[in-house]
C-alpha positions in Angstrom: -38.7 -2.3 44.7 -36.4 -3.9 47.3 -36.6 -4.1 51.0 -33.2 -2.9 52.2 -31.3 -3.9 55.3 -32.9 -0.9 57.1 -36.3 -2.5 57.2 -35.0 -6.1 57.7 -32.8 -5.0 60.6 -35.5 -3.0 62.3 -37.9 -6.0 62.2 -35.2 -8.3 63.5 -34.3 -6.0 66.3 -38.0 -5.5 67.4 -38.4 -9.3 67.3 -35.3 -9.7 69.4 -36.7 -7.3 72.1 -40.0 -9.2 72.0 -38.4 -12.6 72.5 -36.2 -11.3 75.3 -38.8 -9.1 77.0 -39.2 -11.3 80.1 -35.6 -10.4 81.1 -36.4 -6.7 81.3 -35.1 -3.9 79.0 -32.8 -5.2 76.2 -29.6 -3.3 75.3 -28.6 -2.4 71.8 -25.3 -4.1 72.4 -27.1 -7.4 73.3 -29.2 -7.1 70.1 -26.0 -6.3 68.1 -24.2 -9.3 69.5 -27.1 -11.8 69.0 -28.2 -10.6 65.6 -24.8 -9.5 64.2 -26.0 -6.0 63.4 -23.7 -3.0 63.8 -24.3 -1.1 67.1 -24.1 2.3 65.3 -26.6 1.1 62.7 -29.0 0.0 65.5 -28.6 3.4 67.2 -29.8 5.1 64.0 -32.7 2.7 63.6 -33.8 3.0 67.2 -33.9 6.8 67.1 -36.6 6.4 64.4 -38.4 3.6 66.2 -38.4 5.6 69.4 -39.8 8.7 67.6 -42.7 6.5 66.4 -43.4 5.1 69.8 -42.6 1.5 68.8 -39.9 1.3 71.5 -39.2 3.1 74.7 -35.9 3.4 76.4 -34.8 3.2 80.1 -31.6 4.8 81.0 -29.0 3.7 83.6 -28.0 0.4 85.1 -30.4 -2.3 83.9 -31.6 0.0 81.2 -32.3 -0.7 77.6 -35.2 -0.9 75.2 -38.7 -2.3 75.6 -41.6 -2.4 73.1 -43.7 0.7 73.1 -46.9 -1.2 72.6 -48.0 -4.8 73.1 -46.5 -7.0 70.4 -50.1 -7.8 69.2 -50.5 -4.2 68.3 -47.2 -3.7 66.3 -47.4 -4.7 62.7 -44.4 -5.3 60.5 -45.7 -2.5 58.2 -45.5 -0.1 61.2 -41.9 -1.0 61.8 -40.9 -0.7 58.1 -42.7 2.6 57.8 -41.1 4.0 61.0 -37.6 3.6 59.5 -38.7 5.3 56.3 -38.4 2.1 54.2 -40.2 2.3 50.9 -41.9 -0.8 49.6 -43.5 0.8 46.6 -43.3 -1.2 43.4 -44.1 1.8 41.2 -41.3 3.7 39.6 -42.8 7.0 40.7 -43.5 6.0 44.3 -47.2 6.3 43.8 -47.1 9.9 42.5 -48.4 9.0 39.1 -45.7 10.9 37.2 -43.8 7.8 36.0 -43.2 8.9 32.5 -42.6 12.5 31.6 -44.9 13.7 34.3 -47.8 11.3 33.5 -48.7 7.8 34.5 -47.0 5.0 32.6 -49.0 2.3 31.0 -48.4 -0.2 33.8 -48.8 2.2 36.8 -52.0 0.6 38.0 -50.5 -2.9 38.0 -47.5 -1.8 40.1 -49.7 0.2 42.4 -51.9 -2.8 43.1 -48.8 -4.8 43.9 -47.6 -2.1 46.2 -51.0 -2.0 47.9 -51.0 -5.8 48.4 -47.5 -5.8 49.9 -48.5 -3.0 52.3 -51.6 -4.9 53.3 -49.6 -8.1 53.8 -47.0 -6.3 56.0 -49.7 -4.6 58.0 -51.5 -7.9 58.7 -48.5 -9.6 60.3 -47.9 -8.7 63.9 -44.8 -9.0 66.0 -46.8 -11.4 68.2 -47.2 -13.8 65.3 -43.5 -13.8 64.6 -42.7 -14.3 68.3 -45.1 -17.3 68.3 -43.6 -18.8 65.2 -40.0 -18.3 66.5 -40.9 -19.9 69.9 -42.4 -22.9 68.1 -39.1 -23.3 66.2 -37.1 -23.0 69.4 -39.2 -25.6 71.1 -38.8 -28.1 68.2 -35.1 -27.5 68.2 -34.9 -28.1 72.0 -37.0 -31.3 71.7 -34.7 -32.6 69.0 -31.6 -31.9 71.1 -33.1 -33.7 74.1 -34.0 -36.6 71.9 -30.4 -36.8 70.6 -29.0 -36.6 74.2 -31.3 -39.4 75.3 -30.2 -41.6 72.4 -26.5 -40.9 73.2 -27.1 -41.9 76.9 -28.7 -45.1 75.8 -25.8 -45.9 73.6 -23.3 -45.2 76.4 -25.2 -47.4 78.8 
């Protein structure tokens, strides 16, 4: 089991929209530039995200993407599922036909792990990630202000 770039990039792009929502719709080219994700790859991901209602698009000048739901209502699990990402730890992807059509000896162990991963991802919302990111940005800003003040004192 491995979370691929598809799931990672989808979560990153949704978070980018949430962080920049105050400025109106966010273009894929802006996300691409800020997050260093290929524009064509974002277009593929956003077709899936739009189909699942996680984002909505606005065409024309000033257009772009907005979240389809409040960020409190979007879980990381929803995003990963929307882009068809598989986070199953079982070899058989939960079908129970791991070994010659029957369950392998450790199937229930890996299934429990898969269930916990899914529960974990479904419990985390975009709002929580936004809050965490905003706290980091505020700390970074305060540190920069502190450095500037110290430099000004040295110069005077």
